[in-house]
Structures are given as C-alpha cells and as structure tokens.
N, C-alpha and C positions, 0 to 999 in steps of 0.2 A: 549513438553518434548522432542523431536526429537530434534527443535531446541537447546535447551539446552545437550544433551547431543555429538552433534555434536560440539558446545562451548567447553564443558570441554576434550573434545577430539584433539578438538585444542588449550589448554590450558592445559596438561596432565605434567607435571609436579613434577611430586614423589606425596608428600604428599603437597602439594602448590594448588591442588585441592577444598581441603574442608575449600581454605582463601578468595575464587572466590570474590570479590567484586563489587557495580552497576559497580563504576566507569572501573574497568577490563573490565565485561563484556559488557554493554552499547557500547562500541565503536564496540566493534568487531560480535556485535550478529544487527548490523545497516550497519558492514558492508554484511553479507553473504545474508540480507533482500535487500540490493540493491544490490548486485550479483543478486539475482533471479527474480529480478525482469527489470534488465537486459538485461538474459535469453528472454524477448520475445522483446525484440530490437522496443518500443515504437516510437510515431513519436512525432517531441516534442512536435503536436493537445494532441496527446495521450497522453502527458505522467502532462502537462500540464493540463490539465482535469482531471489526475487521484491525481495530488497532489493538485489538487482546494477539490476535497469530502474527503481529506486527512483532509484536514482545517474544511470544513461542519461537520464533522463525520458520514453525510448522504445531501441527497439533488435530488429532485425531478429534470430532463432535463432541466426543463425551467429556474429550481434555477439555476442550473447550466448555461444555456446560459444566463443568467441574469450576475450571476458573474463572465463570463470569455467573458463577452462582447460577444458571436455568434452566427449562426443561431439556433434557434432550432433543428433543419435537422442536421444539423452538428457535432450537441454534441450526440442528439440520436445514428447519427451512431458510434460515437467515442464510448459512452455505451454499446451498443451493442460487439463491436467489444474487448471492456476488458469485459464485459462479455464472451464469448470468449475462450478470455484465462484463466479466471477465479481469473483478481486482482481486481474485482467488484463483488459482489453479489446483486441480488438486490432480493427487498421483494415487496408483493401487499398491500396497504391499500388502503384499496377503491377500487376508478377510478384507482388512482393514483402506478404508480411506482416509490417505493424510493430504492436510489441507494446507497452504500453503499463497502465501501474499505478494505479489505481483512490487513488481520494482518500483511502479508512481506510492505505490503503497507505504513501504519499507523505508524512499527520502519525507516523505507530509511525516509521518509517524514516528520517524525511529527514531528522529531526536526528539521528539515530545515524553519519552516514556522513560 
C-alpha cells in the first residue's frame, strides 16, 4: 500500500487521482521499483542472476547455475549477497533452498523478460 500511496502522491493532480488507470500507473510503479533496486548498485552478474530468478519465479542455486551457465559456487555467492540486501527471499523445501525474487524485482524486471 505504501507503493500505491507514493504513486498517488507523485501523480496528484486534484480530482484526477480517482481516474488513474493501469496504463498510467504501470510505468510509474516500474520506475519506482527500478530506482529502489538501483540503490543497491548491483554488479552485472548479480543483476543477471536476479533477472533470471524473476523469469523463473523461483529456483535453486543449481537451477540458476545451469540456466546462467555459471558455476554453482559463484551463483551461491551471488544469491547470498542478494539475500543480504533483501532483494530475494529464501525458502527451505526439504534439503533444498529455493530462492524467490522480491516484488520490486518482479515489477522492475518482469516486463523486460
């Protein structure tokens, strides 16, 4: 809801705020999410892993390593970094650790994938 509040504040033009459509809101929301991700100053590899994770919706480190053709160790290190910055979340499923992108990443990168 905070995102929507900021959106209406950014678009406030009197009584027109009740006429905001998805076509108007989507680019603004996407830009806001992209700016929040940019604050983390991701490396090219971190951004590639995050974009791939958005495309897959959820994945293990080995699935991401296979998809990006990078070593499992390298991908695991990147995932650890992304988890520390809270750009991804981790869910344990049995012995597997499944990684999921946060909503900002889905909004920022979902349309480009």
